[in-house]
C-alpha positions in Angstrom: 0.0 0.0 0.0 1.3 3.5 -0.9 1.5 6.2 1.6 0.3 9.7 0.7 3.8 11.0 -0.1 4.6 8.1 -2.5 1.2 8.5 -4.2 1.7 12.2 -4.8 5.2 11.7 -6.0 4.3 9.0 -8.5 1.2 10.9 -9.7 3.2 14.1 -10.4 6.0 12.2 -12.1 3.5 10.4 -14.3 1.7 13.6 -15.2 5.0 15.3 -16.2 6.0 12.3 -18.3 2.7 12.3 -20.1 3.0 16.0 -20.8 6.5 15.7 -22.1 5.6 12.8 -24.4 2.4 14.4 -25.8 3.2 18.1 -26.1 6.9 18.7 -26.4 7.4 17.0 -29.8 4.5 18.9 -31.4 5.7 22.2 -30.0 9.3 21.6 -31.2 8.1 20.7 -34.7 5.8 23.8 -35.0 8.6 26.2 -33.8 11.6 24.7 -35.6 13.8 27.3 -37.3 15.0 24.6 -39.7 16.0 26.0 -43.1 14.2 23.1 -44.9 10.5 23.0 -44.1 8.7 24.7 -41.2 5.3 23.4 -40.0 3.3 26.6 -40.5 -0.1 25.2 -39.6 -0.3 27.2 -36.3 1.8 30.1 -37.3 0.6 33.5 -38.5 1.4 34.4 -42.1 2.4 38.1 -42.2 2.6 38.1 -46.0 5.2 38.0 -48.7 8.7 39.0 -47.7 9.0 41.2 -50.8 5.9 43.2 -49.7 7.0 43.5 -46.0 10.3 44.9 -47.1 8.7 47.8 -49.0 7.5 51.1 -47.6 8.2 53.1 -44.5 9.3 51.6 -41.2 8.3 50.9 -38.6 4.9 49.6 -39.8 2.0 47.9 -38.3 1.1 44.5 -39.9 -2.1 42.7 -39.1 -2.5 38.9 -39.0 -5.2 36.2 -38.7 -4.3 32.7 -37.5 -6.0 29.5 -36.5 -4.3 27.9 -33.5 -5.0 24.2 -33.4 -4.2 21.8 -30.6 -5.5 18.2 -29.9 -8.9 19.4 -28.8 -9.8 22.8 -30.1 -9.4 25.3 -32.9 -9.0 29.0 -32.0 -9.2 31.9 -34.4 -6.9 34.8 -33.4 -6.5 38.3 -34.9 -3.7 40.7 -34.0 -0.9 42.7 -35.3 2.9 43.2 -34.9 5.2 46.1 -35.5 7.9 45.6 -38.1 11.1 47.6 -38.5 14.5 46.8 -40.1 17.6 46.0 -38.1 20.9 47.6 -39.1 21.8 44.5 -41.1 18.6 44.9 -43.1 16.8 41.9 -41.5 13.3 42.3 -40.3 12.7 43.1 -36.6 9.2 41.8 -35.8 8.0 43.2 -32.5 5.1 42.3 -30.3 2.7 45.2 -29.4 2.3 43.9 -25.8 3.8 46.3 -23.2 6.4 44.6 -21.0 5.1 46.4 -17.9 1.6 45.0 -17.4 0.6 43.6 -20.8 -1.5 46.4 -22.3 -1.4 46.9 -26.1 1.1 49.6 -27.2 0.0 52.0 -29.9 1.6 54.7 -32.0 2.8 57.8 -30.1 1.5 61.2 -31.0 3.4 63.0 -33.7 5.0 65.6 -31.4 6.3 62.7 -29.2 7.7 60.9 -32.3 9.9 64.0 -33.0 11.6 63.3 -29.6 12.3 59.7 -30.4 9.3 58.1 -28.8 7.6 55.9 -31.4 5.3 53.7 -29.4 3.3 54.6 -26.3 1.4 52.4 -23.8 -1.9 53.9 -22.9 -2.1 52.3 -19.5 0.9 53.7 -17.7 2.6 55.9 -20.4 5.3 53.4 -21.2 7.5 54.7 -24.0 9.4 52.8 -26.7 11.6 54.0 -29.6 11.2 52.8 -33.2 13.1 49.6 -32.4 10.9 48.7 -29.4 13.5 49.7 -26.8 12.0 51.1 -23.6 13.0 54.8 -23.3 10.6 56.0 -20.6 7.9 55.1 -18.1 7.6 51.9 -16.2 8.4 49.1 -18.8 11.3 47.1 -17.5 12.6 45.9 -20.8 12.1 46.3 -24.6 9.2 44.9 -26.5 9.4 41.2 -27.2 10.2 40.0 -30.7 9.3 37.1 -33.0 11.6 34.9 -35.0 10.7 35.1 -38.7 10.2 31.8 -40.6 10.3 32.2 -44.3 8.7 29.6 -46.5 7.6 29.9 -50.1 8.4 33.6 -50.0 6.0 34.3 -47.1 7.0 35.4 -43.5 5.5 33.4 -40.7 5.7 33.9 -36.9 4.8 31.7 -34.0 2.4 34.1 -32.3 2.3 32.1 -29.0 6.2 32.2 -28.7 7.5 35.7 -28.5 11.2 36.0 -27.6 12.0 38.0 -24.5 14.5 40.8 -25.0 16.7 42.3 -22.3 18.2 45.7 -22.4 
């Protein structure tokens, strides 16, 4: 007969093993940055790379995506901000403030002249055009997304932003 401690230990270990076996391989396949083929079924298509590279930066790019797991399908709409890094690669930024999670919008034109490009309406968090926090309470820059390019289109894993530090 198992005592309470052994029962809990075995139950937790079994649950962790089940989670690792069932979820981890699917997550790794969906978020692989493999140059060959990327599973884009649960990733947001931002559009053709050739179109995203045109125009003024930074720019706001909307997306629609269907997130699928073993039990449900979920439609999501959102947007990201895109700028270009110094090396010419795309910098894809989450619009979620790193302070308390409000959605960051464009700053007023007079603020943009002082280097503030994005403003959080909740607590006046300020970010420059590269998403670097320059004022207010945000503790770090806006999160970014890795770009996955397949068949000329740019995809992002909307559920997996990459945390940036200062």
